[in-house]
Backbone bond lengths (Angstrom), bond angles and torsions (degrees), N, CA, C in turn:
res aa  C-N    CA-C-N  psi(-1)  N-CA   C-N-CA  omega(-1)  CA-C   N-CA-C  phi
1 M - - - 1.443 - - 1.526 109.36 -
2 S 1.281 117.23 150.59 1.463 121.42 -176.66 1.520 111.81 -96.09
3 L 1.319 114.93 147.42 1.459 120.24 173.93 1.516 111.41 -88.96
4 E 1.311 117.62 -7.01 1.458 121.35 -176.09 1.526 110.04 -75.22
5 T 1.316 116.50 74.30 1.456 121.36 -178.57 1.513 109.96 -131.20
6 A 1.299 115.98 150.44 1.462 121.02 176.87 1.520 108.72 -110.94
7 H 1.318 115.95 142.72 1.457 121.65 -179.42 1.519 109.02 -132.80
8 K 1.322 115.55 135.46 1.462 120.21 174.98 1.512 107.80 -134.49
9 R 1.294 114.67 128.76 1.447 120.93 174.32 1.517 107.16 -103.96
10 P 1.315 118.35 153.78 1.462 119.89 178.26 1.526 110.66 -53.20
11 E 1.320 115.38 135.50 1.465 122.48 177.58 1.525 112.62 56.22
12 S 1.328 116.99 32.42 1.452 119.49 177.65 1.522 110.21 -132.95
13 V 1.300 114.27 172.96 1.455 121.60 -178.87 1.525 109.23 -80.27
14 V 1.320 116.69 140.82 1.458 121.05 175.14 1.520 108.09 -75.10
15 V 1.311 116.60 129.86 1.461 121.47 176.27 1.522 109.01 -124.82
16 R 1.312 113.97 151.50 1.464 122.14 177.53 1.515 107.04 -118.63
17 F 1.320 116.61 135.74 1.460 121.50 176.93 1.517 108.76 -100.93
18 R 1.329 114.99 137.45 1.459 120.01 177.39 1.518 108.87 -153.86
19 R 1.307 114.93 168.55 1.457 120.82 174.48 1.526 108.36 -71.74
20 P 1.321 117.11 142.96 1.468 118.74 178.66 1.530 111.29 -74.78
21 R 1.320 113.82 159.77 1.468 122.79 173.67 1.520 107.19 -122.99
22 A 1.322 116.77 161.40 1.468 120.79 179.36 1.524 110.73 -51.78
23 E 1.309 117.56 -36.52 1.465 122.31 -179.18 1.526 112.70 -62.93
24 D 1.326 118.29 -17.64 1.464 122.42 178.94 1.524 112.61 -81.95
25 G 1.324 117.25 -15.93 1.456 120.86 -174.53 1.517 113.68 -55.91
26 A 1.325 117.61 -43.46 1.470 120.88 -179.09 1.531 110.96 -63.66
27 A 1.327 117.40 -41.08 1.466 120.55 179.48 1.527 110.86 -68.28
28 M 1.320 117.43 -35.48 1.467 120.79 176.92 1.528 109.35 -64.46
29 W 1.320 116.37 -45.23 1.468 121.37 179.35 1.535 110.43 -61.00
30 R 1.349 116.97 -45.91 1.471 120.61 179.51 1.524 111.45 -62.63
31 L 1.318 116.75 -40.41 1.466 119.50 -179.83 1.522 110.11 -60.38
32 V 1.334 117.75 -46.45 1.470 120.76 179.95 1.524 110.10 -65.20
33 K 1.322 116.94 -42.13 1.471 121.32 179.68 1.527 110.86 -61.26
34 D 1.318 116.74 -44.35 1.462 121.70 -176.55 1.526 113.20 -75.14
35 M 1.324 117.64 -32.80 1.469 119.59 -174.47 1.515 112.55 -82.02
36 G 1.332 118.06 -27.96 1.462 119.89 -176.47 1.515 111.06 67.35
37 G 1.317 115.83 168.58 1.453 120.77 176.66 1.516 115.09 89.69
38 L 1.324 118.24 -25.82 1.459 121.56 177.39 1.520 109.20 -105.25
39 D 1.333 115.44 155.74 1.464 118.96 172.88 1.520 108.30 -66.47
40 L 1.321 116.36 125.48 1.460 121.30 178.40 1.518 108.33 -87.67
41 N 1.314 115.86 112.42 1.451 121.58 175.34 1.526 108.19 -84.99
42 S 1.313 117.76 173.64 1.461 120.45 178.88 1.530 109.61 -68.80
43 A 1.315 115.99 157.34 1.462 120.57 175.81 1.530 109.69 -59.02
44 Y 1.332 116.19 -37.25 1.460 121.21 178.42 1.533 110.67 -57.69
45 F 1.321 116.90 -42.17 1.463 121.46 179.09 1.529 110.42 -54.67
46 Y 1.336 117.32 -49.64 1.468 120.48 -176.50 1.526 111.51 -67.53
47 V 1.327 117.33 -38.70 1.467 120.40 176.94 1.526 109.41 -62.88
48 L 1.324 116.82 -46.40 1.458 121.53 -178.91 1.525 111.49 -62.71
49 F 1.334 117.55 -47.14 1.462 119.74 -179.98 1.524 111.21 -64.50
50 A 1.328 117.34 -39.90 1.463 119.97 179.05 1.527 110.81 -63.65
51 R 1.304 116.27 -34.26 1.465 120.97 -178.59 1.521 111.98 -81.60
52 D 1.336 117.57 -50.55 1.457 121.41 -169.44 1.525 115.15 -95.63
53 F 1.313 118.14 -14.51 1.456 121.12 -179.15 1.533 111.45 -126.10
54 A 1.317 116.01 36.18 1.458 121.09 -177.94 1.529 112.41 -64.17
55 D 1.336 117.26 -28.70 1.469 119.73 -179.67 1.519 113.09 -67.62
56 T 1.325 116.68 -21.64 1.470 120.48 -178.40 1.522 111.19 -120.22
57 S 1.311 115.69 20.88 1.464 122.27 178.31 1.520 108.12 -131.79
58 L 1.319 116.23 170.44 1.465 119.97 -174.75 1.519 109.34 -157.59
59 V 1.328 115.97 148.21 1.456 123.29 173.52 1.527 107.89 -121.91
60 A 1.327 115.65 138.78 1.461 121.69 171.93 1.517 106.43 -112.03
61 E 1.319 115.88 124.83 1.468 119.14 -179.27 1.519 110.28 -132.39
62 T 1.318 114.87 153.64 1.462 120.91 178.63 1.523 109.12 -79.78
63 E 1.316 115.53 171.58 1.465 120.62 179.43 1.522 112.19 -59.15
64 D 1.337 117.00 -29.51 1.466 119.51 179.60 1.532 112.63 -91.92
65 G 1.335 117.42 10.48 1.456 121.52 173.85 1.518 116.19 89.58
66 R 1.335 118.92 4.47 1.475 120.85 177.18 1.523 109.88 -73.59
67 M 1.332 116.18 138.37 1.456 119.77 177.69 1.530 109.38 -76.34
68 A 1.322 115.30 119.66 1.461 121.58 179.26 1.520 111.19 -95.00
69 G 1.322 116.14 -25.22 1.452 120.22 -179.61 1.511 110.95 179.46
70 F 1.321 115.10 173.89 1.458 120.19 178.22 1.523 109.87 -159.04
71 I 1.319 114.67 162.56 1.463 123.84 169.99 1.514 106.60 -128.21
72 V 1.321 115.99 134.36 1.459 122.34 173.50 1.520 106.72 -114.75
73 G 1.323 116.68 123.07 1.448 120.76 -179.46 1.517 112.16 -146.81
74 H 1.328 114.50 174.18 1.463 120.83 177.46 1.528 108.79 -156.74
75 R 1.328 115.43 172.10 1.463 121.15 173.52 1.521 107.51 -102.61
76 P 1.322 118.42 117.09 1.470 119.75 178.63 1.530 110.32 -60.70
77 P 1.322 117.58 131.79 1.473 119.93 -177.90 1.523 114.14 -55.43
78 D 1.325 118.20 -34.43 1.463 120.19 -179.53 1.530 113.12 -88.38
79 R 1.346 117.61 -0.38 1.465 122.38 177.76 1.533 108.46 -140.55
80 P 1.341 117.52 68.69 1.474 120.22 -175.27 1.524 113.82 -66.88
81 D 1.344 116.99 -8.43 1.460 120.14 177.69 1.529 111.84 -92.66
82 A 1.341 116.77 13.58 1.464 121.39 -178.27 1.524 110.86 -125.91
83 V 1.319 115.07 149.20 1.458 122.31 166.69 1.519 105.93 -108.42
84 F 1.317 115.88 122.07 1.455 121.79 179.35 1.526 107.81 -101.03
85 V 1.327 116.62 116.87 1.465 121.74 178.44 1.518 107.89 -87.12
86 W 1.318 115.58 114.23 1.456 122.32 -177.48 1.528 110.51 -80.70
87 Q 1.330 115.91 -44.20 1.458 118.89 -175.08 1.520 109.84 -155.65
88 I 1.323 114.67 141.53 1.464 122.29 173.13 1.517 106.40 -122.26
89 G 1.315 116.32 125.01 1.460 121.17 177.25 1.517 110.10 -119.57
90 V 1.316 116.26 132.11 1.470 121.80 177.07 1.522 107.49 -126.60
91 A 1.323 116.19 127.28 1.462 121.04 178.96 1.528 109.55 -58.31
92 P 1.321 117.71 140.84 1.470 120.26 -178.69 1.528 113.46 -53.16
93 W 1.310 118.16 -36.43 1.464 121.35 -178.72 1.529 112.84 -74.61
94 M 1.363 116.98 -4.75 1.467 120.89 178.17 1.527 112.34 -111.40
95 R 1.302 117.64 3.62 1.464 120.07 -177.90 1.525 111.09 -69.73
96 R 1.315 113.84 157.50 1.467 123.04 178.63 1.531 113.00 64.14
97 Q 1.322 115.50 27.42 1.469 120.54 175.27 1.528 111.14 -121.53
98 G 1.320 117.15 9.90 1.458 120.66 178.33 1.521 114.00 75.03
99 L 1.329 117.44 19.36 1.462 119.57 -175.60 1.526 112.00 -66.31
100 A 1.312 119.02 -42.61 1.471 120.62 -179.56 1.529 110.07 -57.95
101 R 1.309 117.24 -44.14 1.467 121.44 179.56 1.524 110.54 -64.70
102 R 1.316 117.20 -45.08 1.465 120.07 -179.73 1.526 111.07 -63.86
103 M 1.341 117.04 -37.62 1.462 119.81 177.40 1.524 110.44 -64.83
104 L 1.332 117.84 -45.23 1.463 120.52 178.84 1.525 111.65 -61.31
105 D 1.324 117.32 -43.59 1.462 120.52 178.74 1.525 110.45 -60.91
106 A 1.340 117.66 -42.59 1.464 121.01 179.41 1.522 111.02 -66.44
107 L 1.329 116.66 -41.54 1.462 120.13 178.83 1.522 110.49 -61.59
108 L 1.328 117.31 -46.46 1.460 120.58 -179.71 1.524 111.73 -65.00
109 A 1.321 117.49 -38.32 1.466 120.98 179.60 1.529 111.50 -64.13
110 A 1.322 116.93 -26.91 1.463 121.45 -177.83 1.533 113.45 -88.22
111 Q 1.337 117.30 -2.36 1.467 120.17 -177.50 1.527 110.82 -82.00
112 P 1.333 116.10 152.32 1.470 119.12 177.28 1.529 111.26 -67.73
113 D 1.323 115.98 163.17 1.467 121.15 -179.11 1.522 112.92 -61.06
114 S 1.321 117.89 -19.08 1.466 120.77 -178.84 1.533 112.83 -74.07
115 I 1.325 117.24 -9.25 1.469 120.77 179.43 1.519 109.15 -87.85
116 D 1.326 115.63 117.46 1.458 121.79 -178.90 1.525 113.51 -109.85
117 W 1.328 117.46 -16.14 1.459 120.40 -171.23 1.517 111.64 -132.75
118 L 1.312 114.86 141.67 1.461 123.13 168.33 1.512 105.82 -107.37
119 E 1.329 116.39 128.57 1.454 121.24 178.36 1.518 109.62 -126.99
120 A 1.314 115.26 148.98 1.466 121.78 175.20 1.516 107.75 -161.36
121 T 1.321 115.71 150.26 1.456 118.87 172.17 1.519 108.09 -103.89
122 V 1.327 114.63 146.43 1.461 121.62 -177.03 1.523 108.12 -137.58
123 G 1.319 115.52 133.17 1.461 120.44 175.48 1.517 110.47 -71.36
124 P 1.338 117.59 154.91 1.464 121.62 -175.01 1.527 114.58 -65.20
125 D 1.322 117.82 -16.23 1.461 120.43 -179.32 1.528 113.00 -99.59
126 N 1.322 117.76 7.12 1.460 121.13 -176.65 1.529 110.39 -103.28
127 A 1.318 115.16 73.83 1.467 121.29 -177.09 1.529 112.29 -62.09
128 A 1.331 117.52 -35.81 1.468 120.11 -178.76 1.527 111.04 -63.49
129 S 1.329 117.35 -42.95 1.472 119.63 178.96 1.518 111.32 -68.09
130 M 1.327 117.17 -39.44 1.459 119.54 177.34 1.527 110.16 -59.08
131 Q 1.315 115.96 -45.67 1.466 120.71 179.44 1.530 110.92 -62.81
132 L 1.333 116.95 -40.83 1.467 121.72 179.18 1.530 110.46 -59.26
133 F 1.326 117.52 -51.65 1.461 120.02 -176.89 1.517 111.89 -68.23
134 R 1.307 117.97 -37.62 1.467 120.30 176.29 1.528 110.76 -63.61
135 S 1.339 117.22 -37.17 1.465 119.93 -180.00 1.526 111.50 -69.04
136 I 1.322 117.62 -33.51 1.472 120.60 176.02 1.532 109.02 -60.45
137 A 1.322 116.31 -48.09 1.464 120.40 -179.99 1.531 110.44 -63.33
138 R 1.308 116.40 -47.85 1.469 120.75 -178.06 1.525 110.80 -59.18
139 D 1.326 116.98 -48.99 1.463 120.40 -175.96 1.521 113.10 -68.85
140 R 1.334 117.26 -23.35 1.465 121.37 176.98 1.526 111.61 -93.91
141 G 1.332 116.17 -5.53 1.454 120.26 179.18 1.521 113.38 67.81
142 V 1.334 116.21 35.14 1.461 120.72 -179.73 1.525 110.11 -123.94
143 E 1.308 114.95 169.76 1.458 121.89 -177.91 1.522 111.74 -75.31
144 C 1.322 115.00 147.37 1.471 122.47 172.59 1.521 106.80 -124.19
145 Q 1.322 115.75 101.13 1.457 120.96 177.73 1.523 108.02 -85.90
146 E 1.325 116.94 137.37 1.461 121.74 179.29 1.523 108.80 -132.32
147 F 1.328 116.12 128.63 1.451 119.36 176.70 1.524 110.12 -158.78
148 E 1.340 115.50 159.74 1.464 119.51 178.99 1.517 108.63 -64.17
149 Y 1.309 115.85 135.48 1.459 121.72 -173.69 1.526 111.33 -120.75
150 L 1.314 115.91 -49.68 1.461 121.99 179.87 1.525 107.89 -126.33
151 G 1.326 116.48 106.67 1.457 120.86 -179.22 1.518 111.92 -70.57
152 E 1.320 116.60 154.38 1.463 120.13 -176.71 1.526 112.92 -63.47
153 A 1.335 118.44 -22.33 1.469 121.21 178.20 1.534 111.79 -64.54
154 L 1.329 117.73 -19.26 1.467 120.77 178.97 1.522 112.70 -74.03
155 F 1.320 117.47 -21.31 1.459 121.32 -173.29 1.530 111.09 -95.56
156 P 1.337 117.84 139.47 1.465 120.81 -178.49 1.528 113.80 -77.22
157 N 1.318 117.36 -10.86 1.465 121.03 179.26 1.524 109.32 -115.32
158 S 1.276 117.16 -161.19 1.474 120.38 -177.11 1.526 111.91 -89.92
159 H 1.297 117.80 37.58 1.465 123.13 179.29 1.524 109.90 -72.29
160 A 1.313 116.47 132.69 1.464 121.41 178.93 1.528 110.04 -72.80
161 A 1.309 115.48 160.56 1.467 121.14 175.03 1.533 109.04 -58.77
162 E 1.310 115.76 149.48 1.459 121.73 177.18 1.519 108.55 -109.42
163 H 1.327 115.66 134.06 1.459 121.57 177.61 1.522 109.00 -101.96
164 L 1.323 115.41 136.50 1.458 120.97 179.32 1.527 109.74 -87.43
165 F 1.315 115.44 131.31 1.456 123.02 170.94 1.526 105.27 -106.35
166 R 1.322 116.70 120.76 1.467 122.39 179.94 1.526 106.65 -120.78
167 I 1.318 115.44 113.92 1.465 122.35 -170.54 1.523 109.55 -115.85
168 G 1.334 115.84 128.47 1.453 118.62 176.38 1.518 111.83 151.81
169 P 1.313 116.86 -168.95 1.457 126.01 0.37 1.526 111.25 -69.78
170 L 1.325 114.83 141.49 1.461 121.57 -172.86 1.525 113.47 -75.85
171 K 1.307 117.72 -31.29 1.463 121.73 -178.51 1.530 108.83 -100.18
172 P 1.331 118.14 124.32 1.467 120.93 -176.43 1.533 112.84 -54.70
173 E 1.330 117.64 -37.14 1.469 120.27 -177.91 1.527 112.16 -68.98
174 H 1.342 117.64 -11.04 1.452 121.38 179.47 1.529 111.97 -105.73
175 S 1.313 117.50 9.67 1.465 120.20 -171.78 1.530 113.19 -67.84
176 N 1.326 118.81 -14.35 1.457 119.19 177.60 1.521 112.77 -93.29
177 K 1.339 117.21 4.51 1.476 120.97 175.66 1.504 109.70 -73.10
178 S 1.290 116.76 148.84 1.469 120.44 176.31 1.503 109.81 -82.71
179 S 1.317 116.29 155.52 1.454 120.84 177.88 1.478 107.16 -95.29
């Protein structure tokens, strides 16, 4: 399935979803830097993910080419049937329009049939992300497993523990697969 789709909600900005390119990395980095609240990775990280993990990442842009949001993800080597969402960024001027949800739905729709699981880690103070991932599971009628994944002792700074959200199986024909 293609990510090259345009979406318009009533009284909202038209956005187009597409796979990222290396050239998008700088705009992704600036968006995270300007919005605050997310861990700011190096500019190199965003360029690399946009280039090498475009199949599991996504950019949302306006008709005039402004970046409205993005998803950075990958397939964990030990779980090739999963898409792990590393980070979702939404421009402040696009918040409260359901963009994060629409981006996730578009990303999942573009995945091959071999993808059965959506995974993401969420910090304990990020209620909006928890609600987002739980709603994906609820609306698809699938399980949302939540458990501690990366304890705070692993981080060299004051980073809180990260909880893994594992949602699926996403494809009904795969619902008898074990997790």
